[in-house]
C-alpha positions in Angstrom: 4.4 -74.6 -34.3 4.0 -70.9 -35.1 2.1 -69.8 -38.1 1.2 -66.4 -39.5 -1.4 -66.1 -42.3 -1.6 -62.7 -43.8 -1.1 -61.2 -40.4 -1.1 -57.4 -40.1 -0.2 -55.0 -37.3 -1.3 -51.4 -37.1 -0.2 -48.6 -34.7 -2.0 -45.3 -34.3 -4.1 -45.8 -37.5 -1.0 -46.7 -39.6 -0.1 -50.2 -40.7 3.4 -51.3 -39.7 3.2 -54.9 -41.0 1.0 -56.2 -43.7 0.2 -59.7 -45.2 2.9 -61.4 -43.1 2.9 -65.2 -43.7 5.3 -67.7 -42.2 5.1 -71.3 -41.0 7.8 -72.0 -38.5 8.7 -75.7 -38.7 10.2 -77.8 -35.9 14.0 -77.6 -35.9 14.2 -74.8 -38.4 16.6 -71.8 -38.2 15.6 -68.4 -39.4 17.2 -65.0 -39.5 14.9 -61.9 -39.6 16.5 -58.8 -41.1 15.4 -55.3 -42.1 16.2 -51.7 -41.3 15.6 -50.2 -37.9 11.9 -49.4 -37.4 10.8 -52.0 -40.0 8.9 -54.0 -37.4 11.3 -56.9 -36.5 10.5 -56.7 -32.8 6.8 -56.3 -33.5 6.9 -59.4 -35.7 8.5 -61.4 -32.9 5.9 -60.2 -30.5 3.2 -61.6 -32.8 5.1 -64.9 -32.8 4.8 -65.3 -29.1 1.5 -63.8 -28.4 2.6 -60.6 -26.8 0.7 -58.7 -29.5 -2.5 -59.8 -31.3 -2.7 -59.0 -35.0 -4.9 -56.3 -36.3 -5.6 -58.4 -39.4 -5.1 -62.0 -40.5 -4.3 -64.9 -38.2 -1.6 -66.1 -35.9 -1.6 -69.7 -34.6 0.6 -70.9 -31.8 1.0 -74.7 -31.7 -2.2 -75.2 -33.7 -4.4 -72.7 -31.8 -5.5 -69.4 -33.2 -4.5 -66.7 -30.7 -8.0 -65.1 -30.9 -9.5 -68.4 -29.6 -7.1 -68.4 -26.6 -7.8 -66.7 -23.3 -5.0 -65.0 -21.3 -4.2 -68.1 -19.2 -3.9 -70.3 -22.3 -1.6 -67.8 -24.0 0.5 -67.6 -20.9 0.8 -71.4 -20.8 1.6 -71.5 -24.5 4.3 -68.9 -24.1 6.1 -71.3 -21.7 6.9 -73.3 -24.9 8.6 -70.3 -26.5 11.9 -68.9 -25.1 12.4 -65.2 -25.8 15.8 -63.3 -25.6 14.8 -59.7 -25.4 16.9 -56.9 -26.9 17.1 -55.0 -23.6 17.6 -58.2 -21.5 16.2 -56.7 -18.3 16.9 -58.3 -14.9 15.9 -57.7 -11.3 19.0 -56.0 -9.9 18.3 -57.2 -6.3 18.3 -60.8 -7.3 21.4 -62.9 -8.0 22.2 -64.1 -11.5 21.0 -67.6 -10.6 17.7 -66.3 -9.2 17.1 -64.1 -12.3 17.7 -67.1 -14.6 15.4 -69.3 -12.6 12.7 -66.6 -12.4 10.5 -68.2 -15.2 10.3 -71.4 -13.1 9.5 -69.4 -10.0 6.8 -67.4 -11.7 5.3 -70.6 -13.1 5.2 -72.2 -9.7 7.7 -74.9 -10.7 10.5 -76.3 -8.5 14.0 -75.1 -9.2 16.5 -77.9 -9.5 19.8 -76.4 -8.2 22.0 -78.9 -10.0 20.2 -78.4 -13.3 20.4 -74.6 -12.9 24.1 -74.8 -12.3 24.5 -77.0 -15.3 22.7 -74.4 -17.4 24.8 -71.6 -16.1 27.9 -73.7 -16.9 26.6 -74.2 -20.5 26.6 -70.4 -21.0 29.9 -70.0 -19.2 28.5 -68.2 -16.2 28.6 -70.8 -13.4 31.2 -68.8 -11.4 28.9 -65.7 -11.6 25.9 -67.5 -10.1 25.8 -65.2 -7.0 26.7 -62.0 -8.8 24.1 -59.2 -9.1 23.1 -58.1 -12.7 24.9 -54.6 -12.4 28.2 -56.5 -11.8 27.9 -58.3 -15.2 29.3 -57.2 -18.5 27.2 -56.8 -21.6 28.2 -60.2 -23.0 27.5 -61.9 -19.6 24.1 -60.3 -19.5 23.3 -61.5 -23.0 24.3 -65.1 -22.1 22.3 -64.9 -18.9 19.3 -63.8 -21.0 19.7 -66.8 -23.2 19.9 -69.1 -20.2 16.7 -67.6 -18.8 15.0 -68.0 -22.1 15.8 -71.8 -22.3 15.3 -72.8 -18.6 11.7 -73.9 -19.3 13.0 -76.2 -22.1 11.0 -74.4 -24.8 10.5 -75.7 -28.3 11.1 -72.4 -30.0 13.8 -69.7 -29.3 13.1 -66.1 -30.5 16.1 -63.8 -30.1 15.7 -60.1 -30.7 19.1 -58.5 -31.7 21.0 -60.8 -29.2 24.4 -59.6 -30.4 23.5 -56.0 -30.9 25.5 -54.7 -27.9 28.5 -57.1 -27.8 31.8 -57.4 -29.7 32.4 -59.9 -32.5 34.0 -62.6 -30.3 31.0 -62.6 -28.0 28.6 -62.5 -31.0 30.2 -65.7 -32.2 29.9 -67.3 -28.8 26.2 -66.5 -28.6 25.7 -67.7 -32.1 27.4 -71.0 -31.2 25.0 -71.5 -28.3 22.0 -70.8 -30.5 23.2 -73.2 -33.2 23.7 -75.9 -30.5 20.1 -75.4 -29.4 19.0 -75.8 -33.0 20.9 -79.0 -33.3 19.0 -80.2 -30.2 15.8 -79.8 -32.2 14.8 -76.3 -31.2 13.4 -73.9 -33.8 15.4 -70.6 -33.7 14.5 -67.2 -35.0 17.1 -64.4 -34.7 16.3 -60.8 -35.5 19.4 -59.0 -36.5 20.9 -56.3 -38.8 24.3 -57.9 -38.7 24.9 -59.5 -42.1 28.3 -60.8 -41.0 26.7 -62.8 -38.3 24.3 -64.3 -40.8 27.1 -65.2 -43.1 29.0 -66.9 -40.2 25.9 -68.9 -39.3 25.2 -70.1 -42.8 28.6 -71.7 -42.9 27.5 -73.9 -39.9 23.8 -74.4 -40.2 21.0 -74.5 -42.8 19.4 -71.1 -42.2 16.6 -69.3 -44.0 17.0 -65.5 -44.2 13.8 -63.4 -44.1 13.7 -59.6 -44.6 11.0 -57.1 -43.6 10.7 -54.4 -46.3 7.8 -52.2 -47.2 5.7 -53.7 -44.5 6.0 -57.2 -46.0 8.0 -60.3 -45.3 10.3 -61.5 -48.1 12.8 -64.3 -48.6 16.2 -62.6 -48.7 18.5 -63.0 -51.6 21.3 -65.6 -51.8 24.0 -62.9 -51.8 23.8 -62.7 -48.0 
């Protein structure tokens, strides 16, 4: 699905990530940890083609990103749902319109019944007509997850999805991500919250990765 082979990423002449190797298997569940500034967000951007590696190789669904043109990368990214850390929305559009935006941009029809079912799944059906500024932080995070999965992607990449919500909401978001994994989706969650990881490992078989000293490591069992 997604494979990195000795991938590297440099900024301003300095190397942020080096010799990163990972093969993301269908139906797998990964946590990505590491201190702030270690490169977790950059790593995820490599995984969905937002950034191209400065060294090594990244393959998306069997295709090397350097052999793909912009249109092919755009089509391939429809198979990857991304929950961004900042979860930006268009404030003049309703919640339902924001969640449906990936379909609209791709020129695909929006099935109103399916959209409402998705909003119900994340507990936001009654907020369908609300504008983003009217939503709480937890509601925005759940809306971001709904938007990420509306195209029925095979992979979900979530960048600190619980970073700005309380523990109860963190557990609710985690339960939704675990449910997606049990439906066969591959899930990668970048987080610094070790309590969240411990809670997840009691419910799902999760592999914990850590970025340290520019490299990707398998974290210890003490997590």
